[in-house]
N, C-alpha and C positions, 0 to 999 in steps of 0.2 A: 185364215185364207183357205178356201177350198175344202174345209174339213168334211162337210157332208158329202161332197163329191168323192173325196178319198174313200170314205166308208162305203159308198155305193159301189165303187170300182173294186174294192177289196172283196166284197161279198161275191163278185163275179168270178174271182180267181181262186177262191178259198180251196176248192176241191183239187185244183191243179197243183197248188203249192203244197198241200198236205201229201199228195202223191209223191212229189219230189222229195219231201222230207223222209217219208217212209222208205223210198227206194235207197236213199243215201244211208239211212239207218241200217238197212238190211245188208248193205255192202260197205262197211267201214274200212278205212285205210289209215295206216299209221303215218307219222310225220315224214315228210319228203317222199312219200309213196302214194300220194293222193291222185294217181293218174286218172282213174275213172271219175272221181269226184270233180277234178278240175275240168275234165272234158264236158261234164254236165253243165258246169258254170259257163264255160267258154261258148259252147254250142247254143245255150239259151240266150246269151247276150248277142251273139252273132245274128241269131234269128230276129232279134229286136232291132237290128241295124246299128248296133254299137260298134265303135272302134275297139278291137280286142287285141290284147297282147298276151301271149301264152309263154310258158316255160320261164317265168320270172322266179328266180330262186328255186329252180328245178321244176316245181309243180304249181307255182303261183300263177294267178290270172288277174289281169287288170282290164276292166272295161270302162269306156267313157261314153256317157250320154251328153251330147252337145245341145245346149239350149238354142232357142231361136236368135237370141241376142248375146253379145259378149258380156262377160262379167266374171265373178269369182268362181273358184272351183272348190267344192266340198266333196270329201271322200267318205264312203261307208265301208268299213272293214268287216269281213267275216272270216273266221278261222275255220279250217276244213278238216283237221286231223282228229282221229279217234285215239283211244288209249288201249294199252295191252291188258284188257280185262275180259274174262269169259262171261258173256251175258247169261243171266238166269231168268229173263222174261220169257214167256211162252206165247206171245202174240205172233201173228203170221209174218210180221215184218221184222222179227228179231234177227240179230246178226247171223249171217251165214259164214262169216270168216272166223275161224277158230281162234279164241283168245284175243279177239279184237272187238271193241264195242264203242259206240258213241255214248259214253257214260257221262259226258260233260255238256251235251246239248249242242255241239257244233253242227250237227245235222240240221237242227232248227235254225241256227245262225245263217247257214247257207240258204235255206229255203226262204227265210225272211228277206235276205238281201236280194235274192232273185225276184221275189214277189214285189219288192220295192222298185226294182228296175222296171218291171212291167207296168206298175202303176204310174211311175213318173214319165213313161213314154206318152201317156195320155195328156200330161201337162207340159209337154215339150215347148209348145208355143207360148207358155207363160213363164218359162225359165230364162233368166238372164245369167248365163255362165255355163258351167259344166258340173255334172255329177260323175264322180269316179267311184267305181266299185272294185274294191281290193279283196280278192279271195286268196287268203294267205295259208301256206302250209305250216305245219310244225310249231304250233303255239305251245304244245304240252312239253315244256322243259327244254326245247331245242332252239328257242329264240328265232323262229322263222321271220318275225317282224324285222329284225335287224338286217337279215339277208334281203328281204324285199326292198327295204330302204336303200341298201347298197346298190341294188340293181335297178334303181330309178322308179320305184312304184309311186313316189310322191312327185315325180317330174312329168313334164310333157303331157298335159299342162301342169304347171306348178300348182300345188295344192295349198289352199288357204286355211282349211279347217278339216278336221276328221272326227267322225263319230262312230261308235260301236255299241253293241249291247251284249249282255251275257245273261242267259236264262238263269233264274234262281228259284228253287223250290221253297225258299224261305219266305217268298212273297206269293200271294195268290194271283192267279190269272186276272188281268185287268188292273194290276198294280205295278208301279215301278218305283225305284229309288235312284236318286242321282245327287251327287254332291260336288262341291268345288274343293280344290286343293288335294292333299294326299287322300286317296280313296282305297288303294290297295298296296300291300307291303312289298318290300324287296326281300326275296328269299336268299338264304345261304344253306348249303348242304355241308355237313362235316363228317369226316371219317377219322376215327381214332383207333390205333392199333397199340395195345398194351403188350409189351414183350417181357414175359416173366421167365421162370425156369420150371419146366414141367418135371413130373416124376410120379412116384407111386402115391396114391391117395392115403395109404396107411402111414406115410412118412411126410406129412406136410411140412415138418421142420427142415426137410432137405430141399424144399421147393420155394419158389416165389410165385404165389397163386394169382394169376391175372384176373380171375373171376372176382375174388374179394376186392381187389384194387378197383376193378371196373364198377362194382356195386357201390363202392364208396364215392367214386367219381360221379356216378349218376345221382346219388343222393345230394352231393354238394352242388351239382348243377341246378337243382331245384331252388336254391337260395340266391343264385346269381342275380336274376332280374329284380326281385323285390329289394335286395340289399344294395344294388348298384345304381339303378335308374331312378330318375325323378318320377314322382307320381304322374307328371304331365307327359312322360314319354311312354310309348307303348311298344312292347316287344314280346315275342314268344320263343321259348327254347324247348323243343320237344325231342326226346330220345325215342327213336322208332325201331332200333335194331340193337340187340346185344347177343353176340354169338361167341361161344367158347366151349370146347370139349364136345365129346360125343359118346362117352361111356361112363361106367360107374366108379371105376377104381383108378382112373388116371387123372391127375391134375395137368391140364393142358399148358403149353408153353406160351400161348398168346390168346388174347380176347379182342374182339372187334366191336366197336360202338359206332352207330351211325345215327344221324338225326338232322333236324332242320332248325334254323333260326329265322325269324321273321321280324323285320323292323322297317321304319319309314325313312331312315337316312343312313348314310354310310358311317357317320360318326358313331351312331349307336352300335352298329355292327362292329366297329373297331373296339369299342369299350367291352362288348360281350366277348369278342375273340380273345382279348387280353386276359380277361377274368377266367375264361375257360382254360387258356394255356397255363395260367398260374395254378389252377386247381389240379390239372393233369400232371404238371411238372412236380408239384409238391408231393402229391400222393404216390406217384411212381418212385420218386427219389427216396421217400421215407421207407419204402419196401424193397429197394434195390432192383427195381424194374426199369426198363427203358420204354420209350413210346415214340410214335409218329402221330402227327396231328395235321390234317388238311382241312381248311375252311374255304369253301369255294362260293364266292358271291355269284348270285344269279341276276335276274332282271332288276333294273332300277325300280323304285316305287312308281306306281301310277299316280300322276298328279294331274287332275282335271283342271282345264282352263275355266275360270269363273264365267266368262262370257258364253262359252259353248255349253257349259253345264246349265246355264240359265236358258239358253236356246232350247235345250232338250226338255227342261222342266216345263217351260211355257207351252211348247208343242204338245207335250204329254197331257197337260191340263185340258187342252182343247179336245183331245181324244177320249180320255178316261175320266176327266173331272178332277178338280182340285183335291178332293178327299182321297184319291187313289194315287197321289204323287207324294212320295216321302222325300223331302229335300234335306240334304246334308246329314245322311244317316251316319252312324258310327263306322269309321273306316274298317275295312276287312283285312284280315291277315292272309287272305288268299293272294296269289301273285298272277300277273298277266303281262305278256310281252307287248300289249298295247302301249305300255310305258315308253317304248322306243319311238313310236309315232308322236306321242305327246311331248317328247323332248324336242322334237323337230318343229312341230307346228301346233297351233292351238287345237286341242282335242278334248273329248270327254267320252267316257264309257259309262253306261248305266245298266242297272239290274232290271231285268224284265221278269215279273212274276210268272211262274209256270206251273203252280200247284192248283189243282182243281179247288174251287172255293169251298166245297164240302168235304175235302179230304184233309183231315188233321193228322193222319198217319202217312208218312211219305218217306221215300228213299232219297237221300241227298246226292249231290254231284259226286261222281266217281264211285258210286255204288253199282254192283253188278245187276241190281234190280231198278236202277234209275229209269224213270220214264217221265214224260211231261204231258200236261193238258194241252192239246193241240190248238185250243182256242187262243193261246198266247201268241201263236204265229201271226195271226191276223192283227192282233194288237201291236206287235212289233213292226209290222209293215206299215200300219197307219201312223205310228209315231215317227218312224224314220222318214216317211214321205212328207209328213207335216214339217219336220225339222228342215228338210231340204227346201221346201217351198217357202218357208219362213226366212231361210237364209238367202235364197236366190231370187225370190219372187219380186 
């Protein structure tokens, strides 16, 4: 339905949408501080004649396009926050905000959603129902989605389905991947403090060295998942920080270990937590040390609704062709607070390729040199527009 018309209209707005993306990239804002960004989104939708609600979950924005006839409501979600990274790109629209960067592509997500809003205005007379645009703050570790839901982002009108995308340099521009069921993991962060007895490095027999205990703990952690989980269960345990001491001749009194665990269900998290606790308790007890262990569960896993995932796949095939749609790819250990929406209503998030087709060397998400091939923006607009028209047409 309307595929050629969608593509024609997208070509007319491409320059405008890219300007928006570059402006947002140049002026990134951290979670719950996206004041300028949210103003861009709200002003743009007001100019299109949408009903717009601002200050949702502090900086969130919800806009509604009402079709000519009553019907269901489908939502498109775009996250707005940047992350605390110093950008190392040197193009003219690189970040002007010190140590803040759109290194995860949320600037493109916003531009794509706004471009979709403009395209769908053209099809208003062919829409039965409503299209809701949710511009969400604080996806990066702060769980802005849950606050948006608490403040009614899915209400008035009640939302029947929700879709979102995330740019991915692992795919080339013009490609997407989408799957049903668990597609992104549930993360946990852990903090371990090993409390030993410090002293002179020349007298280790008088000390309880937390460094050697910590090293043994880290080594033992490497065997937890392969020895504990079924081959049909997936999980990751990564130690990302080990801090202890600051000089040559002093054994410190404590060591700190931090890291993350990723899994697709809470039962697996519980199993891994118990094994980690057992390793820590055993090794510290054997050396006469004490410890503290905090294991903090984050977002639930993202579980895509099968029907909505199929809607996305079928719409994408109309836009980019069957060969460029990867269905049911291997689930990712990345995390996304889109999971909160998908727990409430049928939803699906898909990966939008953003790597230039001729670029085999690229910087991944959260890199200080991350950038994207801007042609992916128009592909995203076309696919989201097609999804909406297929759902409400």
